N, C-alpha and C positions, 0 to 999 in steps of 0.2 A: 655124044649126047650128054647133057647135064641133067642129073636127077636133082630136083629142087627139094631141099629139106626146109620145110616151113615149120617153125615153132609157133604155136598159137600164143605163147607168152612173150614173143619177141620184143614187145615194147613195154613189158611189165616193169622193167628196171630203168627205163629212160627217165632222166631228171634234168632239170635246169638248175645249176648251182649258183647262179648269180653272175656277177661280173668280176673281172680282174683288170689290172692296169699293166701295160707293158712298160717295164723300166728302161732307163737309158742304156743299159747293157743287154737288153733283149730278154730280161728275165721276167717271169710271171709267177705269182703266188697262186697255187691251186687251193681253192677254198677248203677249209678244214673238214666240212661234212663230206665233200667229194673224196678227200683222202681217206677218211674213215670208211665210207661206203665201199670204196674200191680197193681197200687194203694197201694203199700206197704208203711207203715208208722212206725215210731219208736214204739215199743211195740207190733206190730203185732206178733201173734204166728204162726210159720211156721212148717209144717210137713215135715220132711226130709225123702226122699224115695231113695232106691237104686234098680237098675235093672241090671241084667246080671253081677253083680259083677264089673261093670265098669262105670255105669251111676248114677249120683247123681241128684236128683230133689227136688225142694222145692215147697210147695203149702200152701196158706193161710189156716189155720186150719178151719176157719169158712166156707170155700167153699167146704171142703171135704165132708160134709154131703150131699150137693146137688148132688155131683157126685155119691156117694153111693146110694142115693135114685133113681137116674136115672138108674143105673145098676140094682138095685133090681126090679124096675118097669118093666124092660124088660124081666124078668124071669117068665115063666108061671108055671112051676112045683113047688109045695110046697116043695118037697124033694130037688130040686136043690136050691131053695131059702134058705132053712135051711143050706145046705152045704156051700153055698156062704156066708151066715151070719157068720157061724163058722169060715170059712177061713178069712174073713175080720176082725173078732175080733182078730184072731191070728196075722195077718199082721199089722193091724192098731192100735189095742189095744184100749186105752181109747178114741181115736179120733172117734171111730166107734159109731155113733148115728143114726141108721136108723129111718125114720119116722114110726109112729105106724099105 
């Protein structure tokens, strides 16, 4: 069984930063305010995620493990935990590093 951890401020930091254009080599420029707000610096590794075949998201790679750990901590069943671990390894790949 999964315990749901709901944060009442979950949408507090949601923002729309404008638009960007995909360049010929597949590069995009992340708006300056987004970089500032999210603490992004040159050389930061970002995980690129897709959802619903329409949404593209970016996350700092070093923050991904914190989210994975929080999700895994909320699962009671060892069987579900193993299934989730397998799924995350397939979806996330080498970025998946749960705490031991």
